[in-house]
Structure formats: C-alpha cells, structure tokens
C-alpha positions in Angstrom: 0.0 0.1 -0.3 1.4 3.4 -0.8 1.8 6.4 1.1 0.5 9.7 -0.1 0.7 13.3 1.4 -2.3 15.3 0.4 -1.3 19.0 0.9 -5.0 20.8 0.4 -5.9 23.5 2.4 -9.7 23.5 1.5 -11.7 21.1 3.8 -14.3 19.8 1.3 -11.1 19.0 -1.4 -9.3 17.3 1.3 -12.3 15.4 2.8 -13.7 13.6 -0.5 -10.2 12.8 -2.1 -8.5 11.5 0.8 -11.8 9.1 1.5 -11.8 8.1 -2.4 -7.6 7.2 -2.2 -8.2 5.5 1.0 -11.4 3.6 -0.6 -8.5 2.4 -3.7 -6.4 1.0 -0.6 -3.8 4.0 -0.4 -2.7 5.0 3.2 -3.7 9.2 3.0 -1.6 11.4 5.4 -3.0 15.0 5.1 -1.2 18.3 5.7 -3.6 21.7 5.7 -0.3 24.3 4.3 2.7 24.4 2.3 5.3 24.3 5.5 3.3 22.0 6.7 3.5 19.6 3.9 7.5 20.0 3.5 8.0 19.1 7.1 5.5 16.0 6.9 7.3 14.6 3.5 10.9 14.9 5.4 9.3 13.4 8.8 7.2 10.6 6.9 9.0 9.9 3.3 5.6 9.4 1.5 6.0 7.6 -1.9 3.7 10.6 -3.9 2.4 13.9 -2.9 -0.7 16.0 -3.9 0.2 19.2 -4.0 -2.4 22.1 -4.1 -0.5 25.1 -5.4 -3.0 27.7 -4.0 -2.0 26.7 -0.1 -1.3 29.6 3.0 1.9 30.3 4.3 3.7 28.7 1.8 1.7 27.7 -1.4 2.5 24.4 -3.5 5.1 26.3 -5.9 8.1 27.1 -3.2 6.8 24.1 -1.7 7.4 21.7 -4.1 11.0 24.0 -4.9 11.9 23.2 -1.5 11.3 19.2 -1.7 12.9 19.1 -5.1 16.0 20.8 -3.7 16.0 19.1 -0.6 18.3 15.5 -0.8 15.8 13.7 1.0 12.4 14.5 -0.5 14.1 15.5 -3.8 13.2 12.2 -5.3 9.5 11.5 -4.2 7.0 12.4 -7.3 4.9 15.2 -6.8 1.7 15.9 -8.5 0.8 19.4 -8.8 -3.3 19.9 -8.3 -4.9 23.1 -9.3 -8.2 24.7 -10.1 -6.1 27.3 -12.6 -6.4 25.6 -15.9 -4.1 28.6 -17.2 -1.9 27.8 -20.3 1.2 28.2 -19.3 0.3 26.6 -15.6 1.3 23.6 -16.1 4.8 24.3 -17.6 5.3 26.4 -14.2 4.5 23.4 -12.2 7.0 21.4 -13.8 9.3 24.4 -13.5 8.7 24.5 -10.1 9.8 20.5 -10.0 6.3 18.6 -9.9 6.7 15.6 -12.1 2.8 15.3 -13.4 0.0 18.3 -13.5 -3.5 17.8 -12.7 -6.8 20.0 -12.7 -9.4 20.5 -10.3 -12.3 19.7 -9.9 -10.6 16.0 -9.5 -11.3 13.2 -11.7 -10.3 10.5 -9.7 -9.8 7.6 -12.3 -7.6 10.0 -14.6 -5.8 11.5 -11.6 -5.5 7.7 -10.8 -3.9 7.1 -13.4 -1.2 9.6 -12.8 -0.2 8.5 -9.8 0.3 4.6 -10.9 2.5 5.5 -13.8 4.5 7.5 -11.2 4.7 4.8 -8.6 5.3 2.7 -10.9 9.0 4.3 -11.8 
C-alpha cells in the first residue's frame, strides 16, 4: 500500500479526495499548508505527494521547490493540483519541479492513472 501525502487547505476537497484514495487502498496523510507539507514529507517519507498550488503560509510552488532541492525528498514524485487551468500553469508546475499536473475538479480515474505511472517508476 502506497503512502500518499495530500497537501490541501480546502477542507471539502481534502475530505473528498482522501476518502476516495483510502477506498482505493492508499494510505493518506494530510497537510493543510505548504510549510506543514514540506515538514511532513521530510518526516513521513510518502511515496507520492499531491500538492495543491494555492496554499496558505507557503504556496505549492515554493513548497515543491523546497522539496525538490532537499536531498532527502527530491526523489518523491509530486503531482500539482490546481484549479487554474491556464495555458502556462502546467509549465510553471513542471518548472517548479512537479512530476505531473492535474486540474480541479479532480477526475479520479485520470488522477489515479497519473499516480500509478509515477509510483511504478
């Protein structure tokens, strides 16, 4: 069973996605802001991180940059989750160090496919 770190500040999104992932057999740990996400990634070593980009304290872009520059977390795949489906956002997410990108509202089958690909690498 893969351990997933979900970094999401919106309670409704967090609850819905974590419940759906748990039903699919994932162990889900949750951070509610970017700073907490970075610290949990360093202490809990998840196999994959789902990173909301619009977060309080430390946004998802900066949290991702910090995780990808720290030797102990740089190999953990990160999927950016964002409601901003603007043309440049995917590039911005990849430039920050994200391994993949998905838009909200989450389409679970699509997200699970991306997660599976990254977890099998």
